N, C-alpha and C positions, 0 to 999 in steps of 0.2 A: 532548456527553454530561455531566455534575453530576452532586451529591449534594448532596440539599434538607433541613433539620431541624435536629439540636443539630449532625451528624456535620460537615455540610457545613463549620462553619466549625473545626473539625479535620484537615480533608482529607482523603488517601484519597494513599495511594501506591503510585506509577507504578512496576511493573519489569522486565515486558519489549516490547517490539515483538511484531512480527506475528509473526519465525520464531522469538523468542529473548529472552534474558536482557538488560537493558540490560547498560552497566558498572557503576553505581551506578544504584538508588531516585532515586524523587524525591518530591517535594509538590508537590498538585496539588486545587483543587476540580473545577476543569475540564477536560474533553476529548477533544479533536475526529478523530476519529473517520466517517474515509466509509468507504459503500460496500467493503468489501471487506479495512477495517484492522482487527486486531487487536489487546488492549492484558489483563493483565494488571496487576486492584490488588488493590491488603490495605484494608481497610478499619477500625480498629481504636472497636468499640463498646463499650459498656456494658454490664455488666445491665439485661434488660428496654429498653434500645433504639431507636429504633427512625427510621431514614433512608432514603431517595425519592432512588434514579437515577433522576436527568429528562436529560429529550433538552431540550433548549435550543436556540432560533434561531439560523438559520449564518448569518452577514453574507459574499453569497457575491459579495458586487463588480458585482450584476442591477441594472437598473432597478425601480421598483419592481412593475410587472406581470408580471414573469420572479418577484422573489423574491415576490411574493406567490403564484404560484400554482400555482407551483414549489415549498411547501414549505419557504420560506425565513425565512418570518415563526412556522409553526408548534412550540409548543411542552409537552411530554406527556408523562407521568410512565411511564413505562416499568416499575420493579416496585420494591417495598417490602420493603426490608431488617428483619427485627422480633431483636430479639438474645432470646437463652433466658436466662430471671429466675438463675441460676449461668450462667455460662463458666467455660471454664479460661484457664488463662494459658499466652499467647501472649508468645512470646521476639522482640523489635525484628525486623524488617530488618535485614544487618547494613549495615556502610555503602557493600563493596566484591561486587561481583555475579561475572562473570566475567569476564575478558581476550576485547576483540575477538578477532575469525579476519577478518574484514571485508575487501577488499580497501582500499589507502585512495587509487588513484588514479594511486598513482605508479611500480609494474610497470604498468601498461596497456598495450594490444600495439596498440591501433587506440580511435577514437574513434569512433561516429554515433551522430545530427543526427535527432532525432524532432519534428514540430510537428505539437501533435491538432489538430485542428478536425473540426467535426460530418460533413463531407461524406471524412472520411478519417483517418489519416495518410501523412502526408510526399505529401498532397493525391489517392492512393491507396484507393479501399472495398478489403477486405476479399476473396480470390480468396481457392478451398480450394485452386484448379489454381496458384497459383501461389506461392513458396518465396521472403518477402522481405530476409534475410537470413542469411549463416554465416556461421557462431560457430566456432573450434576451440575441438574438446577443451584444460584445461590452462589459457586463459589467462585473462586481465580483460582487461576496455575497460571503456572511462568512453561513459555515454553519455551525451549532453542533450538534456529535455526539456521542450516551450517548446512555454507555450499563448497566443495571441492574440485565441483566440475568439470571449473578446467571453460566454462560457458560459463553467462552471467543469467543469471535468474531474478525472478520476484514471487512472495510469499504475500500470500491474499486469502482473508480469512470471513468465509461468508458468518454472520446474525449479531459476530463482536465489532464496540473496534476499541483496540488494547493501545499503550501507553509501550514507546521502543524504553527499555531499559538502557540495552548498552549495543554498541558495536564495535566488537573486538575489545571489549574489553572498554572501553573510553563512552563516557556520554552523548547520546545525538547530536544534534548542529541545534539551530533551533528554526528549525523547519519541517525536524521530523521531533517534537516536541510534543504536537497535543494530538487527537485521537485519529488513529491509525486504519486502517483496514489492509492498505495493504505496502509490504517491503522492498524495497529495491536490494540485494545481496549478488555485491564485486563472487565471482573467483576465486575463492583463499579468502575469505569470511565467516561470520556468526555472531549472529542475532537472536538479542534474548528479547525477549516482549513479554506482559503481561496482559491479563484478559484474566473477566470475570461475567461469564454467562446468565446473564441477569431472562433473558429470553423466559418466553414460555417452553417447560419443556414435553416434550415430541418424542415418546419411543420408539414410533413407527417412520416415523421422514425423516432422512440422512437433513446437514447441511454441506459442504465441501468448504475444503481445502487445497490451494494451486495457487499453481504459478500462472501468473497471468499474463504473460505470454503464450500468443495463442497455439503457432507451431509445439512448442513444451509441452501446455496440457495436451491440446488434439494427440500427445505417443503417450500419455496414461499421468503425466506428471500433476494427481488429483488423488484424491482422497478423502475418505467421508466420516463425519461422525454428526452422535444422537446426542445432545439434551435428554435428560433426565429426572422425576423429584428424586429425595434424595434414597440411598436405598434401592431403589428401579433399575431393569437392566433391560435393552436394548429390545427394541422385540425382534422375530427375523424380518433381515433386510426382503422386499419387495423382488418381485424378477423384474430386467431388468425389459424397457417398454419394447414392441414389437410395431415395424414396418408400418402399423394400423395404429399405433397409439401411441398418445403423447404420455408420458407422466411430468408432474411440473414438479420441479428443485430448489427451493430457497439456496 
């Protein structure tokens, strides 16, 4: 994503990630957003000015055919912004926004590892009759996400916002330092995230983690976890819904 026109040279200010404000805004003219990721941007325009929000090609590290026919070479306009002839004055964004309350990984009670593949996660396709992970309410964990699949993936976790600790051992760039629930993981990459499970415990109702690319999750790149109180086990999985019923998952 990016802006074109006069505003592109000025850039825009990004102030939030998926689930909340960054600690400080930063200026950019392009922002990468994979399916499921969100951001709040502030674009300062002059009276009567026009600018275009444009989607640019993504370098996904694919071969020519997968890049071309997977839409990786596409560029298109998303929308045009048109400033009114007269604008009200607008204050600058503050240099600091909010202090982070995300876990830092230092108090993680345990670590988990997730290998992302088109065939599933950790070698298993999604099965609604199976609970893959059980986590304890009130604890923090560190999850390591690895993608050596040859295809780009992104990882989405229900119920929580997490901190990206590092990407291939390096600190995340500014747009990835806020509360996140989805992270883009190109092939050949390893991402570590810290999560704290403070929501209600429910041993009967699972949450999901999955690739947010629709085609990939439809092929089985999903798993389920439940949040339980300390010392409590997960309940027996509920049977999958039939064609005449509907089961709501968080």
